[in-house]
N, C-alpha and C positions, 0 to 999 in steps of 0.2 A: 502492496500499499506503499502511496505517494500521498500526498496535496490533493492530487487531481483523479487517482482514477485507484483501482484494487482488482484483485486476483481474486476469486472462490471459486469455490466449489459448489454444484448447486446440486440433488440427487434427490428427482424425481419417485415416488412409489408408481405402481404400475395405475394406468389408467390417468397419470394428477396430469398438469396443471399450468403452468407457467403463463401469464394472461401478457396483450398485445400490451404492451407499452413501449414508447422514445427516447434516446439516449439522446445526454448535451452533446458526446460524443462520441467515436467512431467505439463499438464493441467486436471481440474475437473469440470464437469459439470453438471449442474442441472433445466432441463427443467421446467417452474416455470408455464406456461401459455403458449395453441395453443401446435400444433406438428411441427416434422422437419425429414428429413431424415439425417445420415450422412453419403454416404455412403447408404449399401445396410440396417444399421440398423434404424428402427424408434422408436422416441422417442414422447416419450406425456408426460403431465403433475406428477413431482411423477419423474419421470425417470430419471435417472445419467450416466456419461458419462464418463469415464477416456481415457486421448491420453497423452503414455507417452513419455517423453524425446524424440527426433529426430526420431521421428517416425510419415511419414507426418496423416494429416489421411484431406478423401475426404471432396467435398464441405457440407456443413451447408446447406440445402436449407425446407424450409417451406408451406409447401401448403396453407395453410390460415395463418399465423403468427403467432409469439410465444416471450417470452420472455426468458433467456435464462444467468440465474444466471454464471459464468463463473472466474475462478478462475488463471492466470497461469502467465506465465516470462510480466514483465514488461514494454517490449517496446515492444511487438503486440498493436499495434491499428488499430481492424478493421476499414474500412472505410468503 
């Protein structure tokens, strides 16, 4: 973590959803385990996703559960 950004691990249970949101800075994520949909894009372990600053991205939905490494803005706190 620094003044503007931080890295976190997000674990979603099977059927879990991280609601759509927008960021003030770029966000990078790497799927470490499981699978998930970000809108129409399907991600599995090893897949990378980039969300540009200011561009909304849709729900992250995981049918089987997943662990995702995310690096992005410091103020974003998923629940």
